[in-house]
N, C-alpha and C positions, 0 to 999 in steps of 0.2 A: 504494500500500500504506500502510495506517495505521501509526502508531507501535505500537499494540497488536499488530497483525499481525506487525510486525517483531520485537517483543519475543518473541512466541510462536515465530516462526521461528528466531530466534537461540537460544532455549532448546532447541528440538527439535534444532537443529544440534549444540549442546553435548552433549546427551544421546547423540546418535548417535556423536559422537567419543569420548565417555567409554566407550561400549560397545566401540567399535573398539579403544580403548587397552587395555581389560581383556584383550582377546585376545592382544595382543603382549607385555604386561607378564609374562604367565605363561610366555612362550616362552624368553626368554634375558635376560642382563644388559643387552645393548644394547636389547632390546625394552623392558625396564624403564625405561631412561633416556629413550629416544625416546617411549615411551608416556606417561610423566609430562610430558614437554615439550609434546606435542601436547594433552594434557589441560589443562595450565595455560593455553596460549594460547587454546584454544576456550572454556574457561570464562570467560576474560577478555573474549572477544567478547560473550558473553551478559550478563555483569555490567556491562560498560561501556556496552553499548547501553541497558540498563535505566537506568543512571545518566544517560545523555544525555537521556532523556525527562523528567528532572527538572532540566535545566540552568537555571541562574540568570540566564544572559546569553547573547547570541549567541556571544561569544568562548568561553565555557564549553562551549557546544554544539559549536562547531567543534573545539575541543580534544579533546573526548570522541569526536567522529567520527574524528579522526585516530588516536586510540588504538585504536578499533575496527578501522579500516582496517589499522593496523600488526599487530594481533593476528590478523586474518584472513590477512594475507600470511604471517605466521609459521606459522600453522596449515597453510596450503597448502604451505609449505616442508617441514614435518614429514611431512605426508601424502605428498609426493613422495619424501622420503627413505625412508619406510616402503615405498613402492613400489619404489624403486631397490634397496633391501636385500632385497626380496622377503620381508618379514616378514608380509605379507598378500598374497594373490593379487590381481593387478591388477583383475580383474573385480569384486572386492568393494570396490574403492576408487573405481570410476568415478562412482558417484552422489554420494559425499561430496566428491569433487574438483569435480564439477559444481556442487554446492550452495555450496561454498566460493567458487568463482569467481563465481557469481551474486551472492552476498552481498557480495563484494568490489566488484563492479561497481555494485551499488545504493548502497553506502556511498560509493564514490568519486564518483558522480554527485551524491549528496546533499551531499557536501562542497563540490563545485564550485558547486552551486546556493547553498548557505549562504554561501559566501565572496563570491559575486557579487551577492547581494541586499543592499539597504540595511537598516539596523536599523529 
């Protein structure tokens, strides 16, 4: 997958999570809190992936990859919490959970590769 394809994919992912968040923000106070948290972490995924495509050094690239990985993991946590609290039906979360896990796996492998290759 090219960097541009990943930029596009993380942006689409972010948009999907924002739309999901809008649904729960309207439901309750806890929905507001969790909805905003998942929105923040998912938007950070897309923004930081975009930033890593303009990294100035290998160390900068690896650091930004770590940030994207952490934000994806946090997003997955919030989605799992949304599911556990039944703020959205489980069947509506299946695809977004799958996409989060796939992106997390891609970024983790990219990080391992980047750390293992010489400058």
